[in-house]
C-alpha positions, 0 to 999 in steps of 0.5 A: 500500500502506498503511504499517505502523503502528509502536508508539511507542518511548516506550511500550516505554521506559515499560514497561521503566522501570516494571519497574525502578522496582518492582524497586528500591523504596526504593533497596535491591537486591532479588533478581530474582523469576521474574516479572521474568525471565519479563516481561523475556524476553517483552518482549524476544521481542515487540519482536524479532519486531515489528521483524523482521516490520516490516522484512520487510514494508517490504522484501519486500512492496512492490508489483511492476510487472506487467512484473516479475511472474514466475509462479514457483509452481505455484499461480500458474501454474495460475491463470494458465493457467486464465484463458487456457484459460477465455478461449480456451474462451469464444472457441471456443464463440462461433466453433464454430458459424461457417462450419460448424466450418471449420478451416485448417492453415497450413504452417510453411514455411522462411523463404525462402518468406515471412518473409525477404521481410519485411526490406523493410517495403513488403512488409507495406503495398503493394497486393499485401500481402494475401498477408502479411495473410491469413497473419498473420490466420490464425495468430492465428485461432480457425479455425486448427488445429495438427493437420493431420488436423483441417483442412478446408483447408491454407494455403500461405504463399508471398510472391511479390509482395515482389521489388521491381524496382530499376529502377522499384520495381514488384513483379517476379514472374518468380520466382513459379512457381518459388518456389511449385512449390518449396513444393509439392514440399516439402509433398509430400515432408514431408506426405501431405495434398497427394497424397491430394486432389491439392491440391484442399483447398490454398489459395494467394494470388495478389494481383497483376495477373493472379492465378494466371497469375503475370504482369503482362502479360495476353498473356503471362499468357494464354499461360502460363495457370495452372500445372498443379500449381495447377489443382486448388487454390484461389487467392485472387486480386485478378483477376476478370472475368465472362467466360471467361479463362485466368487464372480456370481454377482454383477461385478467390475474388476478394479486394480489394487491400490497403489499410492500415487504419491509413492509412485511420484516419489520413486520416479523422482528418485530414479536414476537420472540416466533412466538406466535399468540394470536389472533384467528380471525382478521379483521380491516376495514370498517364494517357498522352498518347500511349499506346504499343502494347505487344505489340498492347495499349494501357495501360488500353485508352486509357481513361485517355488519353481521360479526360485528353484530354476532361477535363483543363482541365474545372474539375469534374475534378481530374486529376493524372498525378504520384505523391503519397504523400498522395493519400488526403487528396484522395480524402477531399475528393472526391465521385466517384473514378474507378477506370479499369482499368490493365493489369488491371481491378482497382485499389486505388482501389476499396477506398480510395474506399469506405473514405474515402467517395468514390463509386467510378466503375468503368470496367473492362468485365466486372470481377468485384468482390470479395466481391459477396455481402457488398458491395452494389456496385450500391448503393455505386458507379457503373459506366461502360462504357469506350466511354462515357468521353466522356459521363462528365461528364454521367453524374456530373452526373446522379447528383449531382442525383438519387441521390448522397445515397442512394449515400453513405448506403449506402457509409457502412455500416461493414459495407461498409468492414470487408469490404474491409480486412484486419487483422493479426487477424481481425475479424468481417466483415473481408476475411479473415473474408470469405475464410473465409466463401467457403472455408466454401462450398467445404467439399465440397472438404474431404478430411476432411469427405468421409472422415467422411461416407463412414464 
């Protein structure tokens, strides 16, 4: 702010003395004329007003920091709200035509179903955290509606993957069915929307091993199947296979496991400046030397054991069985990243490999990959049959000598990476965006649309 200029004090003194001098000419006292009195009072009033205004300006009109500004007047508030409304209107106009005007209502459930679980920070960042990320993204989305009667779909935010075991630290999901059933019963009690369509326009997330079967072991998951109360709903799940499976006997969308976009950015920022990849083939994870028979099944169908036995000691392969928090720094240095099945066919390595520029080598027969309409998996990855693990070295050498550069170029398309990552707020083309795109293809399940078309 420019400083207020003040009149020199000497000028005021000079005027005063000049008047007094004229009134005391020849040293003889004279009677004060009306002009004298008038000038005196005008001068006094002018000076008073000047100094008063200078004081008020200097003390009450200083620049105020934005954080301390208060829109207290109605006029200021109206301008502020008008700016917000104009921005919102512009954004809505941009998204209005997307996904055929899709609208989602998010239930505001008691905190025991979601927010309470966030007391453990790991709930937001572990590989099953898509249930949290999708919820948060929808709440700030232009596709959100606060009027349930205008909704095409109803999102039920129940976090079932944040109950971490005190024994091994893995998510324990034995409570999942009970918790979700409780949420459904609450919704049925308080709202009319479940019963009118038997939950067919309601959406849930099942981001763990065998998705909507809610169990970490396949034999138990198969035996239990999808809970009856969910069989008509839509489930967003990480589990997907191309063949018939009890854990897919529900309308479902295969989604990627959660990988923190912040961790990806940090890893890429710290990657070797020359972009050199000095590891030919990489895998870090559980590889049992002597796999145990668990209820008639072996971990990874012995695929990981075969990888360890065949290629441990092969200088082309960098294989590590122990955990390492900074393993993404190894991925970003690798040409090929092995993505073998575990108990379930999917793995976060799929997303991490693509995001960090390492060609994923998928070893999981019959796996159904996420968002295959947006991600050209055949052009950015290799698929090796489980029975061909023994030929893996030769297969990778052949690809490296022929079309590796083409695969890498396809993989570095930013649209591919974006489609596999969840963000707190929806970004065009990101994983939550792909979820909405998939729901837009299921608008025939919308009770609201069906009601409007029948009128």
